[in-house]
All heavy atoms as an XYZ file, in Angstrom:
713
protein
N      34.378    -34.855     -7.465
C      33.882    -34.109     -8.442
C      33.686    -34.952     -9.722
O      34.496    -35.846     -9.996
C      34.806    -33.064     -8.764
C      34.771    -31.920     -7.820
S      35.869    -30.798     -8.602
C      35.737    -29.332     -8.283
N      32.638    -34.709    -10.424
C      32.395    -35.479    -11.585
C      32.905    -34.654    -12.814
O      33.248    -33.508    -12.827
N      32.886    -35.384    -13.950
C      33.359    -34.810    -15.231
C      32.206    -34.233    -15.929
O      32.347    -33.763    -17.070
C      34.015    -35.884    -16.068
C      35.335    -36.457    -15.396
C      35.744    -37.603    -16.351
C      36.342    -35.378    -15.367
N      30.865    -34.247    -15.398
C      29.755    -33.740    -16.177
C      29.812    -32.323    -16.494
O      29.411    -31.954    -17.625
C      28.523    -33.988    -15.358
C      28.231    -35.446    -15.066
O      28.650    -36.196    -15.964
O      27.593    -35.768    -14.120
N      30.491    -31.447    -15.706
C      30.426    -30.136    -16.086
C      31.562    -29.738    -17.073
O      31.475    -28.711    -17.718
C      30.686    -29.174    -14.671
C      32.074    -29.382    -14.154
C      32.026    -28.429    -12.881
C      33.439    -28.668    -12.098
N      33.499    -27.882    -10.964
N      32.471    -30.637    -17.355
C      33.483    -30.502    -18.410
C      32.999    -30.944    -19.744
O      33.391    -30.559    -20.704
C      34.786    -31.201    -18.085
C      35.429    -30.571    -16.859
C      35.489    -31.123    -15.545
C      35.997    -29.415    -16.609
N      35.994    -30.322    -14.715
C      36.407    -29.147    -15.263
C      36.301    -28.290    -17.410
C      37.146    -28.093    -14.792
C      36.886    -27.191    -17.087
C      37.292    -26.995    -15.727
N      32.067    -31.983    -19.546
C      31.660    -32.647    -20.923
C      30.535    -31.872    -21.511
O      30.249    -31.973    -22.654
C      31.125    -34.069    -20.587
C      32.278    -35.018    -20.011
C      31.751    -36.333    -19.766
C      33.367    -35.023    -21.241
N      29.554    -31.062    -20.803
C      28.410    -30.495    -21.346
C      28.352    -28.932    -21.165
O      27.532    -28.361    -20.673
C      27.191    -31.089    -20.609
C      26.992    -32.453    -20.639
C      25.901    -32.942    -19.888
C      25.642    -34.573    -19.900
N      24.484    -34.862    -19.180
N      29.327    -28.206    -21.839
C      29.278    -26.707    -21.648
C      28.328    -26.175    -22.805
O      27.745    -25.104    -22.528
C      30.708    -26.347    -21.988
C      31.252    -27.445    -22.911
C      30.608    -28.728    -22.396
N      27.937    -26.911    -23.883
C      27.005    -26.354    -24.853
C      25.685    -26.308    -24.332
O      24.950    -25.224    -24.604
C      27.005    -27.279    -26.098
C      28.394    -27.343    -26.836
O      29.096    -26.345    -26.651
O      28.692    -28.281    -27.461
N      25.103    -27.241    -23.534
C      23.848    -27.219    -22.964
C      23.607    -26.127    -22.001
O      22.590    -25.481    -22.019
C      23.569    -28.554    -22.206
C      23.551    -29.662    -23.174
O      23.292    -29.564    -24.340
O      23.749    -30.801    -22.726
N      24.625    -25.661    -21.242
C      24.570    -24.582    -20.325
C      24.350    -23.282    -20.978
O      23.706    -22.379    -20.689
C      25.867    -24.548    -19.420
C      25.924    -25.778    -18.494
C      27.254    -25.576    -17.684
C      24.769    -25.824    -17.464
N      25.136    -23.107    -22.094
C      24.978    -21.919    -22.928
C      23.638    -21.758    -23.520
O      23.002    -20.631    -23.620
C      26.154    -21.810    -23.983
O      25.957    -22.851    -24.910
N      23.008    -22.855    -23.873
C      21.692    -22.775    -24.519
C      20.690    -22.331    -23.478
O      19.765    -21.701    -23.663
C      21.371    -24.178    -25.157
C      22.092    -24.361    -26.419
C      21.610    -25.712    -26.992
C      22.473    -26.059    -28.215
N      22.086    -27.409    -28.764
N      20.961    -22.905    -22.225
C      19.833    -22.733    -21.209
C      20.000    -21.184    -20.703
O      19.030    -20.568    -20.474
C      20.161    -23.640    -19.928
C      19.850    -25.076    -20.267
C      20.190    -25.872    -18.843
C      19.820    -27.342    -19.179
N      20.157    -28.155    -17.995
N      21.318    -20.681    -20.764
C      21.403    -19.240    -20.344
C      20.772    -18.393    -21.266
O      20.091    -17.323    -20.940
C      22.816    -18.918    -20.071
O      23.542    -19.105    -21.362
N      20.842    -18.695    -22.598
C      20.155    -17.911    -23.618
C      18.586    -17.945    -23.496
O      17.884    -16.845    -23.527
C      20.467    -18.339    -24.873
C      21.809    -18.095    -25.419
C      22.194    -18.576    -26.790
C      23.653    -18.406    -27.203
N      23.973    -18.912    -28.468
N      18.097    -19.128    -23.098
C      16.640    -19.162    -22.834
C      16.204    -18.508    -21.709
O      15.194    -17.760    -21.719
C      16.201    -20.676    -22.707
C      16.343    -21.553    -23.981
C      15.930    -22.901    -23.732
C      16.071    -23.817    -24.931
N      15.810    -25.272    -24.796
N      17.044    -18.532    -20.639
C      16.695    -17.812    -19.346
C      16.774    -16.272    -19.576
O      15.843    -15.507    -19.194
C      17.753    -18.039    -18.279
C      17.559    -19.405    -17.698
C      18.542    -19.647    -16.495
C      18.332    -20.983    -15.979
N      19.354    -21.233    -14.896
N      17.620    -15.737    -20.481
C      17.706    -14.343    -20.820
C      16.430    -13.925    -21.612
O      15.866    -12.908    -21.413
C      18.942    -14.024    -21.500
C      20.242    -14.088    -20.894
C      21.289    -13.762    -21.813
C      22.730    -13.852    -20.955
N      23.862    -13.548    -21.744
N      16.031    -14.710    -22.650
C      14.845    -14.470    -23.305
C      13.682    -14.452    -22.396
O      12.800    -13.650    -22.589
C      14.766    -15.435    -24.449
C      15.766    -15.363    -25.560
C      15.723    -16.566    -26.519
O      14.577    -17.306    -26.333
O      16.468    -16.528    -27.439
N      13.455    -15.326    -21.490
C      12.357    -15.503    -20.593
C      12.363    -14.308    -19.662
O      11.291    -13.720    -19.350
C      12.306    -16.763    -19.806
C      12.170    -18.063    -20.636
C      12.245    -19.341    -19.762
C      10.677    -17.955    -21.219
N      13.516    -13.941    -19.137
C      13.607    -12.708    -18.295
C      13.238    -11.411    -19.023
O      12.586    -10.582    -18.385
C      15.046    -12.642    -17.688
O      15.992    -12.347    -18.670
N      13.583    -11.237    -20.242
C      13.155    -10.120    -20.994
C      11.762     -9.995    -21.209
O      11.040     -9.010    -21.014
C      13.888    -10.072    -22.377
C      15.441     -9.774    -22.234
C      16.040     -9.915    -23.591
O      15.350    -10.165    -24.537
O      17.383     -9.785    -23.590
N      11.188    -11.152    -21.491
C       9.709    -11.146    -21.678
C       9.023    -10.914    -20.367
O       7.921    -10.175    -20.314
C       9.244    -12.585    -22.121
C       9.633    -12.798    -23.615
C       9.299    -14.271    -24.065
O       8.862    -14.969    -23.312
N       9.560    -14.525    -25.292
N       9.396    -11.425    -19.274
C       8.854    -11.055    -17.885
C       8.882     -9.730    -17.638
O       7.978     -9.134    -17.107
C       9.634    -12.042    -16.846
N      10.036     -8.972    -17.846
C      10.186     -7.623    -17.660
C       9.182     -6.784    -18.374
O       8.650     -5.870    -17.835
C      11.615     -7.209    -17.864
C      12.621     -7.681    -16.994
C      14.002     -7.112    -17.373
C      15.151     -7.635    -16.397
N      16.402     -7.152    -16.858
N       9.100     -7.182    -19.617
C       8.079     -6.416    -20.514
C       6.654     -6.637    -19.901
O       5.838     -5.598    -19.851
C       8.133     -6.900    -21.926
C       9.344     -6.564    -22.709
C       9.312     -7.068    -24.177
C      10.622     -6.705    -24.812
N      10.611     -7.284    -26.215
N       6.295     -7.866    -19.531
C       4.892     -7.989    -18.980
C       4.751     -7.337    -17.600
O       3.698     -6.795    -17.327
C       4.682     -9.541    -18.846
O       5.543    -10.061    -17.811
N       5.794     -7.288    -16.868
C       5.636     -6.568    -15.540
C       5.480     -5.045    -15.835
O       4.782     -4.375    -15.111
C       6.985     -6.674    -14.739
C       7.010     -8.114    -14.109
C       8.289     -8.181    -13.279
C       8.372     -9.722    -12.683
N       9.663     -9.801    -11.823
N       6.219     -4.511    -16.757
C       6.076     -3.052    -17.085
C       4.637     -2.669    -17.529
O       4.090     -1.654    -17.111
C       7.053     -2.571    -18.223
C       8.504     -2.549    -17.668
C       9.316     -2.194    -18.845
N      10.818     -2.446    -18.559
C      11.728     -2.550    -19.372
N      11.475     -2.547    -20.703
N      13.009     -2.780    -18.943
N       4.081     -3.627    -18.357
C       2.644     -3.365    -18.809
C       1.734     -3.459    -17.606
O       0.809     -2.726    -17.622
C       2.350     -4.384    -19.963
C       3.216     -4.186    -21.263
C       2.889     -5.371    -22.169
O       2.263     -6.201    -21.900
O       3.603     -5.275    -23.361
N       1.978     -4.447    -16.824
C       1.121     -4.517    -15.687
C       1.079     -3.364    -14.717
O       0.098     -2.933    -14.258
C       1.405     -5.869    -14.995
C       0.527     -6.217    -13.898
N      -0.786     -6.718    -14.011
C       0.806     -6.293    -12.473
C      -1.332     -6.784    -12.780
N      -0.366     -6.654    -11.887
N       2.313     -2.797    -14.495
C       2.422     -1.638    -13.624
C       1.837     -0.495    -14.243
O       1.060      0.398    -13.601
C       3.954     -1.394    -13.356
C       4.610     -2.452    -12.516
C       4.191     -0.049    -12.731
C       6.098     -2.412    -12.346
N       1.919     -0.294    -15.585
C       1.235      0.770    -16.226
C      -0.287      0.722    -16.137
O      -0.975      1.726    -15.936
C       1.756      0.841    -17.790
C       3.243      1.252    -17.888
C       3.583      1.123    -19.327
O       2.776      0.795    -20.164
N       4.803      1.763    -19.650
N      -0.814     -0.485    -16.293
C      -2.262     -0.689    -16.061
C      -2.655     -0.335    -14.837
O      -3.757      0.299    -14.590
C      -2.633     -2.186    -16.369
C      -2.457     -2.540    -17.887
O      -2.299     -1.643    -18.662
O      -2.358     -3.786    -18.105
N      -1.919     -0.705    -13.677
C      -2.299     -0.286    -12.384
C      -2.278      1.158    -12.278
O      -3.084      1.751    -11.458
C      -1.409     -0.896    -11.383
C      -1.585     -2.333    -11.097
C      -0.760     -2.887    -10.014
C      -0.873     -4.275     -9.609
N      -0.042     -4.777     -8.557
N      -1.275      1.965    -12.762
C      -1.320      3.362    -12.567
C      -2.387      4.085    -13.239
O      -2.892      5.134    -12.751
C       0.006      3.916    -13.187
C       1.203      3.609    -12.391
O       1.143      3.216    -11.206
N       2.476      3.525    -13.021
N      -2.928      3.549    -14.336
C      -4.022      4.186    -15.023
C      -5.299      3.848    -14.200
O      -6.202      4.869    -14.147
C      -4.183      3.536    -16.464
C      -5.445      4.005    -17.103
C      -2.955      3.808    -17.186
N      -5.511      2.791    -13.659
C      -6.784      2.460    -12.937
C      -6.730      3.095    -11.592
O      -7.914      3.494    -11.055
C      -6.871      0.965    -12.600
C      -7.032      0.191    -13.995
C      -7.007     -1.208    -13.747
O      -7.014     -1.602    -12.675
O      -7.028     -1.993    -14.822
N      -5.736      3.576    -10.869
C      -5.687      4.176     -9.613
C      -6.257      5.548     -9.691
O      -5.856      6.285    -10.604
C      -4.310      4.229     -9.008
C      -3.968      3.021     -8.220
C      -2.740      3.257     -7.336
C      -2.358      2.204     -6.614
N      -1.143      2.386     -5.816
N      -7.111      5.898     -8.740
C      -7.597      7.341     -8.708
C      -7.087      7.763     -7.313
O      -7.062      7.108     -6.356
C      -9.118      7.415     -8.767
C      -9.581      6.934    -10.128
C     -11.160      6.973    -10.021
O     -11.778      7.223     -9.060
N     -11.738      6.692    -11.213
N      -6.701      9.064     -7.197
C      -6.250      9.566     -5.973
C      -7.337      9.652     -4.844
O      -8.420      9.979     -5.208
C      -5.697     11.035     -6.224
C      -6.486     11.315     -7.517
C      -6.673     10.040     -8.191
N      -6.876      9.223     -3.695
C      -7.914      9.219     -2.554
C      -7.794     10.570     -1.877
O      -6.693     11.081     -1.518
C      -7.731      8.123     -1.604
O      -6.339      8.279     -1.170
C      -7.837      6.789     -2.165
N      -8.937     11.147     -1.667
C      -8.999     12.463     -1.066
C      -9.485     12.305      0.378
O     -10.536     11.730      0.730
C     -10.023     13.338     -1.798
C      -9.709     13.553     -3.228
C     -10.165     14.665     -1.108
C     -10.710     14.272     -4.049
N      -8.486     12.598      1.211
C      -8.714     12.497      2.702
C      -8.896     13.874      3.297
O      -8.225     14.807      2.946
C      -7.556     11.803      3.374
C      -7.184     10.284      2.849
C      -5.938      9.794      3.571
C      -8.265      9.398      3.181
N      -9.682     13.873      4.342
C      -9.867     15.126      5.045
C      -9.328     14.920      6.532
O      -9.438     13.845      7.096
C     -11.466     15.429      5.235
O     -11.988     15.563      3.983
N      -8.925     15.964      6.977
C      -8.238     15.977      8.310
C      -9.323     16.529      9.318
O      -9.778     17.739      9.173
C      -7.031     16.994      8.395
C      -6.349     16.909      9.592
C      -5.053     17.664      9.557
C      -4.282     17.694     10.883
N      -3.003     18.266     10.772
N      -9.636     15.816     10.280
C     -10.655     16.110     11.274
C      -9.808     16.249     12.765
O      -9.158     15.227     13.006
C     -11.763     15.033     11.453
C     -12.590     14.926     10.214
C     -12.374     13.889      9.297
C     -13.572     15.938      9.803
C     -13.055     13.634      8.187
C     -14.205     15.792      8.792
C     -14.082     14.816      7.716
O     -14.911     14.617      6.623
N     -10.093     17.285     13.297
C      -9.686     17.445     14.731
C     -10.820     17.430     15.636
O     -11.638     18.288     15.682
C      -8.875     18.903     14.904
C      -7.668     18.911     13.986
C      -8.387     19.050     16.338
C      -6.999     20.230     13.811
N     -10.832     16.436     16.495
C     -12.028     16.150     17.338
C     -11.575     16.558     18.777
O     -10.555     16.088     19.282
C     -12.471     14.704     17.322
C     -12.839     14.216     15.912
C     -13.052     12.713     15.877
C     -14.037     14.903     15.423
N     -12.448     17.250     19.482
C     -12.273     17.665     20.759
C     -13.445     17.123     21.670
O     -14.632     17.318     21.248
C     -12.058     19.155     21.002
C     -11.785     19.536     22.376
C     -10.988     19.686     20.107
N     -13.184     16.674     22.850
C     -14.188     16.118     23.698
C     -15.171     17.378     24.188
O     -14.522     18.359     24.616
C     -13.698     15.328     24.773
S     -15.029     14.628     25.933
N     -16.424     17.183     24.275
C     -17.259     18.259     24.775
C     -17.092     18.403     26.395
O     -17.542     19.550     26.773
C     -18.751     18.051     24.310
N     -16.861     17.446     26.965
C     -16.707     17.387     28.381
C     -15.485     18.238     28.782
O     -14.379     17.982     28.396
C     -16.627     16.044     28.909
C     -16.756     15.835     30.440
O     -16.783     16.944     31.152
N     -16.686     14.738     31.044
N     -15.633     19.351     29.624
C     -14.605     20.203     29.883
C     -13.444     19.436     30.814
O     -12.287     19.760     30.821
C     -15.077     21.405     30.648
N     -14.003     18.494     31.630
C     -12.981     17.773     32.471
C     -12.210     16.742     31.685
O     -11.063     16.487     32.139
C     -13.730     17.019     33.555
C     -14.413     18.018     34.609
C     -15.036     17.358     35.657
N     -15.745     18.142     36.569
C     -16.535     17.819     37.585
N     -16.659     16.544     37.836
N     -17.057     18.711     38.342
N     -12.732     16.224     30.683
C     -12.035     15.187     29.919
C     -10.879     15.670     29.110
O      -9.833     15.167     29.159
C     -12.974     14.389     29.087
S     -12.435     13.078     28.107
N     -11.206     16.795     28.289
C     -10.160     17.383     27.381
C      -9.376     16.522     26.486
O      -8.175     16.741     26.156
C      -9.094     18.190     28.302
C      -9.699     19.285     29.105
C      -8.642     20.046     29.883
C      -9.328     21.154     30.715
N      -8.224     21.823     31.432
N     -10.080     15.475     26.026
C      -9.531     14.481     25.110
C      -9.510     15.113     23.679
O     -10.470     15.587     23.331
C     -10.183     13.067     25.136
C      -9.640     12.012     24.211
C      -8.507     11.389     24.646
C     -10.339     11.752     23.082
C      -8.004     10.429     23.919
C      -9.663     10.774     22.259
C      -8.558     10.099     22.640
O      -8.109      9.198     21.772
N      -8.352     14.929     22.974
C      -8.368     15.349     21.633
C      -7.797     14.295     20.751
O      -6.911     13.576     21.071
C      -7.438     16.701     21.483
C      -7.908     17.835     22.125
C      -7.090     19.128     21.941
O      -6.068     19.022     21.345
N      -7.432     20.122     22.366
N      -8.232     14.233     19.485
C      -7.617     13.315     18.493
C      -7.766     13.848     17.034
O      -8.626     14.602     16.833
C      -8.210     11.863     18.567
C      -9.653     11.755     18.264
C     -10.095     10.246     18.389
C     -11.587     10.105     18.129
N     -11.942      8.759     18.257
N      -6.844     13.575     16.268
C      -6.787     13.928     14.892
C      -6.972     12.673     13.964
O      -6.193     11.765     14.247
C      -5.418     14.667     14.582
O      -5.242     15.624     15.517
C      -5.497     15.232     13.157
N      -7.935     12.733     13.017
C      -8.158     11.599     12.181
C      -8.070     12.170     10.685
O      -8.581     13.212     10.304
C      -9.544     11.057     12.506
C      -9.580     10.559     13.861
C      -9.860      9.911     11.437
C     -11.037     10.033     14.291
N      -7.405     11.285      9.910
C      -7.524     11.502      8.474
C      -8.364     10.484      7.811
O      -7.942      9.303      7.643
C      -6.120     11.456      7.844
C      -5.116     12.550      8.368
S      -5.334     14.077      7.702
C      -4.711     13.801      6.071
N      -9.476     10.909      7.388
C     -10.450      9.921      6.669
C     -11.252     10.526      5.728
O     -11.382     11.843      5.645
C     -11.428      9.282      7.804
C     -10.860      8.183      8.655
C     -11.988      7.575      9.383
C     -11.664      6.338     10.137
N     -12.649      5.763     10.819
N     -11.951      9.873      4.842
C     -12.891     10.443      3.905
C     -14.170     10.839      4.676
O     -14.556     11.979      4.486
C     -13.303      9.357      2.838
C     -12.359      8.984      1.861
C     -12.765      7.935      0.830
C     -11.833      7.575     -0.113
N     -12.281      6.732     -1.049
N     -14.763      9.931      5.387
C     -15.932     10.367      6.257
C     -15.873      9.830      7.559
O     -15.278      8.763      7.851
C     -17.164      9.593      5.591
C     -17.433     10.075      4.291
O     -17.319     11.310      3.835
N     -17.837      9.146      3.291
N     -16.366     10.575      8.477
C     -16.295     10.221      9.959
C     -17.464      9.239     10.286
O     -18.608      9.398      9.802
C     -16.420     11.291     10.897
C     -15.115     12.111     10.965
C     -15.451     13.461     11.916
C     -13.933     11.457     11.526
N     -17.169      8.166     11.061
C     -18.309      7.330     11.526
C     -18.719      7.757     12.897
O     -18.144      8.570     13.583
C     -17.754      5.788     11.519
O     -16.775      5.712     12.373
N     -19.828      7.130     13.296
C     -20.267      7.317     14.712
C     -19.244      7.036     15.741
O     -19.198      7.690     16.784
C     -21.679      6.678     14.972
C     -22.710      7.270     14.029
O     -22.551      8.397     13.577
O     -23.625      6.447     13.790
N     -18.578      5.872     15.521
C     -17.511      5.504     16.507
C     -16.382      6.498     16.600
O     -15.934      6.628     17.734
C     -16.942      4.021     16.085
C     -17.979      3.058     16.203
O     -18.992      3.180     16.959
O     -17.901      2.093     15.490
N     -16.129      7.168     15.539
C     -15.107      8.203     15.593
C     -15.447      9.467     16.417
O     -14.697     10.120     17.031
C     -14.605      8.649     14.257
C     -14.083      7.611     13.339
O     -13.414      6.618     13.944
O     -14.198      7.640     12.078
N     -16.728      9.702     16.479
C     -17.349     10.892     17.144
C     -17.546     10.841     18.602
O     -17.753     11.724     19.290
C     -18.641     11.335     16.421
C     -18.367     11.827     15.166
C     -19.561     12.348     14.386
N     -19.261     12.658     12.998
C     -20.221     12.936     12.089
N     -21.506     12.910     12.430
N     -19.919     13.203     10.911
N     -17.447      9.435     19.115
C     -17.483      9.307     20.525
C     -16.190      9.322     21.205
O     -15.220      8.773     20.701
C     -18.354      8.057     20.789
O     -17.589      6.907     20.302
C     -19.718      7.939     20.317
N     -16.146      9.892     22.367
C     -14.946      9.988     23.182
C     -14.681      8.566     23.777
O     -15.523      8.048     24.394
C     -15.043     10.934     24.210
S     -13.635     11.217     25.263
N     -13.458      8.099     23.588
C     -13.158      6.770     24.214
C     -12.888      6.854     25.645
O     -13.098      5.684     26.436
C     -11.730      6.459     23.632
C     -11.153      7.664     23.125
C     -12.413      8.596     22.826
N     -12.801      7.953     26.240
C     -12.650      8.051     27.801
C     -13.881      8.109     28.448
O     -14.239      7.402     29.413
C     -11.799      9.282     28.189
C     -10.329      9.136     27.883
C      -9.588     10.444     28.477
N      -8.249     10.338     27.986
C      -7.421     11.573     28.161
N      -7.927     12.482     28.713
N      -6.194     11.370     27.702
N     -14.737      9.139     28.007
C     -16.054      9.308     28.781
C     -17.189      8.901     28.011
O     -18.405      9.119     28.547
C     -16.102     10.817     29.152
S     -16.047     11.963     27.838
N     -17.152      8.512     26.838
C     -18.213      8.110     25.880
C     -19.258      9.151     25.665
O     -20.444      8.927     25.354
C     -18.947      6.796     26.448
C     -18.130      5.735     26.464
O     -17.167      5.494     25.601
N     -18.201      4.773     27.563
N     -18.849     10.315     25.583
C     -19.738     11.533     25.162
C     -19.355     11.894     23.700
O     -18.364     11.531     23.212
C     -19.528     12.782     26.094
C     -20.110     12.542     27.401
C     -20.050     13.781     28.256
C     -20.692     13.428     29.683
N     -20.718     14.696     30.370
N     -20.223     12.594     23.140
C     -19.969     13.136     21.601
C     -18.823     14.144     21.708
O     -18.728     14.962     22.639
C     -21.090     13.546     20.987
O     -21.645     14.732     21.622
N     -18.076     14.095     20.595
C     -16.967     15.005     20.486
C     -17.322     16.050     19.459
O     -18.066     15.895     18.567
C     -15.713     14.333     19.946
C     -15.207     13.250     21.046
S     -13.888     12.278     20.464
C     -12.575     13.537     20.821
N     -16.755     17.217     19.621
C     -16.897     18.447     18.628
C     -15.960     18.368     17.580
O     -14.735     18.078     17.850
C     -16.731     19.708     19.408
C     -17.970     20.041     20.317
C     -17.857     21.259     21.021
C     -18.942     21.557     22.030
N     -18.775     22.857     22.650
N     -16.335     18.732     16.382
C     -15.294     18.827     15.229
C     -14.718     20.152     15.278
O     -15.562     21.127     15.007
C     -15.994     18.492     13.804
C     -16.525     17.100     13.855
C     -14.889     18.570     12.786
C     -17.410     16.677     12.824
N     -13.417     20.314     15.536
C     -12.808     21.686     15.553
C     -12.564     22.238     14.304
O     -12.838     23.379     13.878
C     -11.481     21.468     16.429
C     -10.944     22.841     16.937
C     -10.034     22.534     17.894
C      -9.616     23.648     18.794
N      -8.367     23.555     19.647
N     -11.980     21.506     13.349
C     -11.617     22.081     12.016
C     -11.538     20.916     11.035
O     -11.563     19.731     11.264
N     -11.649     21.243      9.656
C     -11.572     20.374      8.590
C     -10.161     20.576      7.845
O      -9.650     21.487      7.708
C     -12.713     20.501      7.733
O     -13.925     20.441      8.455
C     -12.844     19.464      6.657
């Protein structure tokens, strides 16, 4: 063990004060940044779609939460026929 930690206690106290000041500034900037994000966010509106395969033998069903349905969503993955939208 060296004697360095016994000879320089003043420098450590100065460094700790600087760290505290920097941490306080960082917290303030983070708070402002989070508030900016909250203001810019708009709520996303999702619709619930229940899709049922038109083929009576297939009977495949799936539920999707999306804004808009695409053509790939409307095709049945089992039999590749178009699916009916049961409810919104």
